[in-house]
C-alpha positions as CSV (number, residue, x, y, z in Angstrom):
1,T,0.0,0.0,0.0
2,L,1.5,3.3,-1.1
3,S,-0.4,5.5,1.3
4,I,-3.0,4.8,3.9
5,F,-4.8,6.5,6.7
6,S,-5.6,4.9,10.0
7,D,-8.8,4.9,11.9
8,E,-8.6,3.8,15.5
9,A,-11.4,1.4,16.6
10,H,-12.0,-0.7,19.6
11,H,-12.2,-4.4,19.3
12,V,-13.1,-6.8,22.1
13,F,-11.1,-10.1,22.1
14,P,-12.6,-13.3,23.3
15,D,-11.0,-12.8,26.7
16,G,-13.1,-9.7,27.1
17,V,-10.2,-7.3,27.1
18,P,-10.8,-4.2,24.8
19,K,-7.8,-3.4,22.6
20,T,-7.2,-0.6,20.1
21,F,-6.5,-1.2,16.4
22,E,-5.6,0.9,13.5
23,Y,-7.7,0.0,10.5
24,E,-5.8,0.6,7.3
25,Y,-7.5,1.9,4.2
26,I,-6.4,3.5,0.9
27,A,-5.9,7.2,1.5
28,H,-8.7,9.3,0.0
29,S,-6.1,11.7,-1.5
30,L,-4.3,8.8,-3.3
31,F,-7.6,7.3,-4.5
32,G,-8.5,10.8,-5.9
33,I,-5.3,11.0,-7.8
34,Y,-5.7,7.6,-9.4
35,C,-9.3,8.4,-10.2
36,F,-8.2,11.6,-12.0
37,L,-5.6,9.7,-14.0
38,A,-8.0,7.0,-14.9
39,V,-10.7,9.4,-16.0
40,T,-8.1,11.3,-18.0
41,G,-7.2,8.0,-19.7
42,V,-10.9,7.3,-20.4
43,V,-11.4,10.7,-22.0
44,F,-8.3,10.2,-24.2
45,A,-9.5,6.7,-25.2
46,V,-12.9,8.1,-26.1
47,A,-11.3,10.8,-28.2
48,C,-9.3,8.1,-30.0
49,L,-12.5,6.1,-30.5
50,I,-14.2,9.0,-32.1
51,F,-11.2,9.8,-34.2
52,N,-11.1,6.1,-35.4
53,L,-14.9,6.1,-36.3
54,V,-15.0,9.4,-38.0
55,L,-11.8,8.8,-40.1
56,R,-12.3,5.0,-40.6
57,K,-12.3,5.4,-44.4
58,K,-9.0,7.1,-44.5
59,M,-6.3,4.8,-45.8
60,I,-4.0,4.9,-42.7
61,I,-7.0,4.2,-40.4
62,H,-8.4,1.6,-42.8
63,L,-5.1,-0.3,-42.9
64,S,-4.9,-0.4,-39.1
65,G,-8.3,-2.2,-38.8
66,P,-10.9,0.3,-37.5
67,S,-13.2,-2.5,-36.3
68,M,-10.6,-4.1,-34.1
69,N,-9.5,-0.7,-33.0
70,V,-12.9,-0.2,-31.5
71,V,-12.7,-3.5,-29.6
72,F,-9.2,-2.6,-28.4
73,I,-10.3,0.8,-27.2
74,I,-13.3,-0.5,-25.4
75,G,-11.0,-2.9,-23.6
76,I,-8.7,-0.1,-22.6
77,I,-11.6,2.0,-21.3
78,T,-12.7,-0.9,-19.2
79,L,-9.2,-1.3,-17.7
80,Y,-9.1,2.4,-16.8
81,L,-12.5,2.0,-15.0
82,L,-11.0,-1.0,-13.3
83,V,-8.4,1.3,-11.7
84,I,-11.3,3.1,-9.9
85,L,-12.9,-0.2,-8.9
86,F,-9.6,-1.4,-7.3
87,G,-9.4,1.8,-5.3
88,I,-12.8,1.2,-3.6
89,D,-12.4,-0.5,-0.3
90,D,-14.4,-0.9,2.9
91,G,-13.2,2.5,3.9
92,L,-15.5,4.0,1.2
93,V,-18.3,1.5,1.1
94,S,-19.8,-1.1,3.4
95,F,-17.9,-4.3,4.1
96,T,-20.5,-6.3,2.2
97,A,-20.3,-4.1,-0.9
98,A,-16.5,-4.2,-0.8
99,S,-16.6,-8.0,-0.6
100,G,-18.9,-8.1,-3.6
101,L,-16.5,-6.0,-5.6
102,C,-13.8,-8.6,-5.1
103,Q,-15.6,-11.0,-7.5
104,F,-16.8,-8.2,-9.8
105,R,-13.3,-6.9,-10.4
106,I,-12.2,-10.3,-11.6
107,W,-15.0,-10.4,-14.2
108,V,-14.0,-6.9,-15.4
109,A,-10.3,-7.6,-15.6
110,V,-10.6,-11.0,-17.4
111,L,-13.0,-9.7,-20.0
112,A,-11.1,-6.5,-20.6
113,F,-7.9,-8.5,-21.1
114,S,-9.6,-10.7,-23.8
115,L,-11.0,-7.6,-25.6
116,I,-7.5,-6.0,-25.8
117,Y,-5.5,-9.0,-26.7
118,G,-8.3,-10.6,-28.7
119,A,-8.2,-7.5,-30.9
120,I,-4.4,-7.6,-31.1
121,L,-4.4,-11.4,-31.8
122,S,-7.0,-11.1,-34.5
123,K,-5.3,-8.2,-36.3
124,T,-1.9,-9.9,-36.4
125,F,-3.3,-13.2,-37.3
126,R,-5.0,-11.7,-40.4
127,I,-1.7,-10.2,-41.5
128,Y,0.1,-13.5,-40.8
129,Y,-2.5,-15.3,-42.9
130,V,-2.0,-12.9,-45.8
131,L,1.8,-13.2,-45.6
132,R,1.7,-16.9,-45.4
133,K,-0.4,-17.2,-48.5
134,A,1.9,-14.7,-50.3
135,R,5.0,-16.8,-49.4
136,R,3.3,-19.8,-50.9
137,G,2.6,-17.9,-54.1
138,K,-1.1,-17.7,-53.4
139,P,-2.0,-14.1,-53.0
140,S,-5.2,-13.7,-50.9
141,T,-8.2,-12.4,-52.8
142,S,-10.9,-10.3,-51.1
143,Q,-13.1,-13.5,-51.0
144,K,-10.5,-15.7,-49.3
145,T,-8.9,-13.3,-46.9
146,I,-9.9,-13.0,-43.3
147,Q,-12.8,-10.6,-42.9
148,D,-13.8,-8.6,-39.8
149,W,-16.6,-11.0,-38.9
150,H,-14.0,-13.8,-38.7
151,M,-12.1,-11.8,-36.2
152,F,-15.2,-11.0,-34.2
153,I,-15.9,-14.7,-34.0
154,L,-12.4,-15.3,-32.6
155,I,-12.9,-12.6,-30.0
156,G,-16.3,-14.0,-29.2
157,V,-14.7,-17.5,-28.6
158,L,-12.1,-16.0,-26.2
159,L,-14.9,-14.1,-24.3
160,A,-17.0,-17.3,-24.2
161,I,-14.1,-19.2,-22.6
162,D,-13.7,-16.4,-20.1
163,V,-17.4,-16.4,-19.2
164,V,-17.3,-20.2,-18.6
165,Y,-14.3,-19.8,-16.4
166,L,-15.8,-16.9,-14.5
167,L,-19.1,-18.7,-14.0
168,I,-17.3,-21.7,-12.5
169,V,-15.2,-19.6,-10.1
170,T,-18.4,-17.7,-9.2
171,A,-20.4,-20.9,-8.5
172,V,-17.7,-22.9,-6.7
173,P,-17.6,-21.8,-3.1
174,E,-13.9,-22.5,-2.7
175,A,-13.1,-20.2,-5.7
176,I,-15.2,-17.2,-4.7
177,L,-13.2,-14.2,-3.7
178,R,-14.4,-12.7,-0.4
179,L,-13.1,-9.8,1.6
180,E,-11.4,-10.8,4.8
181,T,-9.7,-8.8,7.5
182,Q,-6.1,-9.7,8.5
183,L,-4.0,-8.6,11.4
184,I,-0.6,-7.1,11.3
185,P,1.2,-7.9,14.6
186,T,2.4,-5.0,16.7
187,V,6.0,-4.0,16.4
188,N,8.0,-2.0,18.9
189,G,5.0,-1.2,21.0
190,E,3.0,0.3,18.1
191,L,-0.7,-0.3,17.7
192,P,-1.6,-3.5,15.8
193,S,-3.2,-2.9,12.4
194,K,-6.0,-4.6,10.5
195,Y,-6.6,-4.4,6.8
196,S,-9.0,-6.0,4.4
197,V,-7.9,-8.2,1.4
198,C,-9.7,-10.2,-1.2
199,T,-8.9,-13.9,-0.8
200,S,-10.3,-17.4,-1.5
201,T,-9.4,-20.9,-0.3
202,G,-9.1,-22.2,-3.9
203,S,-6.9,-19.4,-5.3
204,N,-3.9,-21.8,-5.6
205,I,-5.9,-23.8,-8.1
206,W,-8.0,-21.3,-10.1
207,I,-5.5,-18.4,-10.5
208,P,-2.8,-20.7,-12.1
209,I,-5.5,-21.9,-14.5
210,L,-6.4,-18.4,-15.5
211,L,-2.7,-17.4,-15.8
212,A,-2.0,-20.4,-18.0
213,Y,-4.9,-19.7,-20.3
214,K,-4.0,-16.0,-20.7
215,G,-0.4,-17.0,-21.1
216,V,-1.4,-19.0,-24.2
217,E,-3.0,-15.8,-25.6
218,L,0.2,-13.9,-25.0
219,I,2.4,-16.6,-26.6
220,F,0.2,-16.6,-29.8
221,S,0.4,-12.8,-29.9
222,L,4.2,-13.0,-29.7
223,F,4.3,-15.7,-32.3
224,F,2.3,-13.7,-34.8
225,A,4.2,-10.5,-34.0
226,F,7.5,-12.4,-34.7
227,E,6.1,-13.7,-38.0
228,T,5.0,-10.2,-39.2
229,R,8.0,-8.3,-37.9
230,K,9.4,-7.6,-41.4
231,I,6.4,-6.0,-42.9
232,R,7.4,-2.8,-44.6
233,V,4.0,-1.1,-44.4
234,K,4.3,0.9,-41.1
235,E,0.6,1.0,-40.5
236,L,0.4,-2.9,-40.5
237,N,3.6,-3.6,-38.4
238,D,2.6,-3.6,-34.7
239,S,5.3,-6.1,-33.8
240,K,7.3,-3.9,-31.5
241,M,4.3,-2.5,-29.7
242,I,2.9,-6.1,-29.2
243,V,6.2,-7.2,-27.7
244,F,6.3,-4.2,-25.4
245,S,2.7,-4.8,-24.2
246,V,3.3,-8.4,-23.5
247,Y,6.5,-7.6,-21.7
248,S,4.6,-5.0,-19.5
249,I,1.9,-7.6,-18.7
250,V,4.4,-10.2,-17.7
251,L,6.2,-7.8,-15.4
252,A,2.9,-6.7,-13.8
253,V,1.9,-10.3,-13.2
254,I,5.3,-11.2,-11.7
255,A,5.0,-8.1,-9.4
256,I,1.6,-8.9,-8.0
257,T,1.8,-12.7,-7.9
258,P,2.9,-13.8,-4.4
């Protein structure tokens, strides 16, 4: 936690002796800063979305795949909103509401990931498909190339897998994330602290499954990025950006995984 504020509260132990705790929450000032940054990101993303839709017939926008750009931007906006959701704790809302947010945030994060990398995967796969046919001396015609609706089906499949996974982890009691309070022991005579954290008894099973599945998506994204890295058309070559985004995701996962 980067910044917290403490709220002293009395808690009665089973032995009947009242003791004082410091309840730790996310500082309102810090939450406000992150909300401002997230909203700024949403505004910028909406501006990009409007720009993409208005100028979709321009050659440079058309080559980049305006339909997949829309899906990508929607995923980005969802992630920005997720920043706000992660900042809401039981210091702002009731404990019951904060506990419900634990599961809801997982839904939002997983679906947003598939929207973003589903769009990236679809775009690079179409380019890879065209290049592969060209290398075999079979240039793709407009009838045989991958159309936008093919890519929407691919994204739909990824989202369907997500929904199945999320329904399972929402229905299985051991997999459900719930808010629990944990105690930080006293040090050097300081007041002991309590804080809330989302946890589940089955996280050691379900989280690795999710990471493995999403890892496969990243591996395919890297593969198609590698195969299309030599494209001379700048508007079609997203290889470097894909590698950078995958690298960023991997570092983030390593940082937050215990």
